[in-house]
Structures are given as C-alpha cells and as structure tokens.
Wavefront OBJ file of the C-alpha trace (Angstrom):
o trace
v 2.493 32.443 18.219
v 2.066 31.050 14.718
v 0.131 27.829 14.424
v 2.583 25.134 13.237
v -0.269 23.364 11.443
v -2.601 25.179 9.061
v -6.369 24.765 9.295
v -6.467 22.915 5.949
v -7.756 19.387 6.459
v -8.865 20.086 10.010
v -11.637 17.673 11.016
v -15.006 19.255 11.739
v -17.460 18.405 14.514
v -20.775 16.963 13.404
v -23.846 18.867 14.531
v -25.764 16.311 16.602
v -27.654 16.290 19.859
v -26.274 12.952 21.104
v -23.625 14.155 23.532
v -23.051 10.662 25.001
v -21.711 9.159 21.764
v -18.018 9.509 20.904
v -18.029 9.176 17.131
v -15.042 8.758 14.852
v -15.586 12.351 13.791
v -15.563 13.676 17.358
v -12.514 11.548 18.176
v -10.766 12.996 15.112
v -11.526 16.549 16.237
v -10.310 15.912 19.785
v -7.149 14.202 18.569
v -6.478 17.047 16.141
v -6.828 19.601 18.944
v -4.477 17.664 21.223
v -1.922 17.165 18.448
v -1.910 20.901 17.692
v -1.532 21.669 21.391
v 1.356 19.213 21.830
v 3.118 20.510 18.710
v 2.974 24.002 20.190
v 4.331 22.700 23.504
v 7.201 20.939 21.702
v 8.039 24.143 19.831
v 8.047 26.129 23.073
v 10.150 23.536 24.895
v 12.631 23.451 22.026
v 13.166 27.165 22.605
v 13.263 27.141 26.392
v 12.887 23.642 27.836
v 14.919 20.747 29.121
v 15.742 17.808 26.870
v 13.928 15.265 29.068
v 10.749 17.399 29.011
v 10.928 17.622 25.221
v 11.370 13.854 24.916
v 8.355 13.198 27.165
v 6.075 15.533 25.196
v 7.331 14.147 21.866
v 6.481 10.593 22.994
v 2.968 11.746 23.877
v 2.684 13.580 20.549
v 3.758 10.436 18.689
v 1.117 8.393 20.550
v -1.559 10.965 19.659
v -0.513 10.941 15.999
v -0.640 7.130 15.971
v -4.133 7.237 17.479
v -5.253 9.759 14.845
v -3.974 7.473 12.087
v -5.816 4.469 13.582
v -8.978 6.570 13.788
v -8.703 7.473 10.091
v -8.196 3.834 9.049
v -11.185 2.294 10.858
v -14.448 3.927 9.821
v -17.679 2.051 10.483
v -19.441 1.033 7.284
v -21.906 -1.646 6.187
v -19.094 -4.155 5.608
v -17.729 -4.070 9.177
v -20.846 -3.057 11.159
v -21.549 -6.532 12.595
v -17.937 -7.165 13.591
v -17.762 -3.807 15.374
v -21.150 -3.836 17.137
v -21.665 -7.578 17.543
v -25.064 -7.800 15.844
v -26.348 -7.782 12.292
v -27.489 -4.498 10.861
v -26.369 -1.734 8.613
v -24.677 1.513 9.419
v -26.993 4.495 9.068
v -24.200 6.348 7.265
v -20.654 5.552 6.274
v -18.307 7.651 8.427
l 1 2 3 4 5 6 7 8 9 10 11 12 13 14 15 16 17 18 19 20 21 22 23 24 25 26 27 28 29 30 31 32 33 34 35 36 37 38 39 40 41 42 43 44 45 46 47 48 49 50 51 52 53 54 55 56 57 58 59 60 61 62 63 64 65 66 67 68 69 70 71 72 73 74 75 76 77 78 79 80 81 82 83 84 85 86 87 88 89 90 91 92 93 94 95
C-alpha cells in the first residue's frame, strides 16, 4: 500500500538515554506515527468499511491532528520555562 503521507517533514527521535521523559520531540514522533496509521485505516475503510466505522476513525484522526498542532505550537524555551515547570531557571535547549 502506498503511504498517503510522504516522509518529508517527518519528525525525528532524539538520541537520548532518558527513557522516562516524554519530550515534545518524542510526542511529535508518536503523534506522526499514529496519524499515518489512522490515515491508512481511513483509506482502507473508505474502500471496504462501514460509514459509522469511517466516521469514528476520522474523529480520532482529527483529534490526533489537533494534538500534533498543539505540540508544534508550545515548545519550551527560556521565555516560558518558569510558567511550564513552576520554578525559575532556563531551558537547556530550545525545542
């Protein structure tokens, strides 16, 4: 099956050893993977599925796309570090 979304602009995982921290980058990758998966499911259901199944998956896809947009709009930087974490400091890098 052809991928409905090309790899261009695909978020990349950061190479880090901290597996307990869900970063904006990791969230972007996971959202991207789920969006691609749900787009493929929608395409398959449009060929062979029931209308109510398609509507359910499309609602989920829309929610995932909204979450991806929110993730892109809210990076942690020096200006919003204190508001996000609740203490004064500076971000180690702007993500």
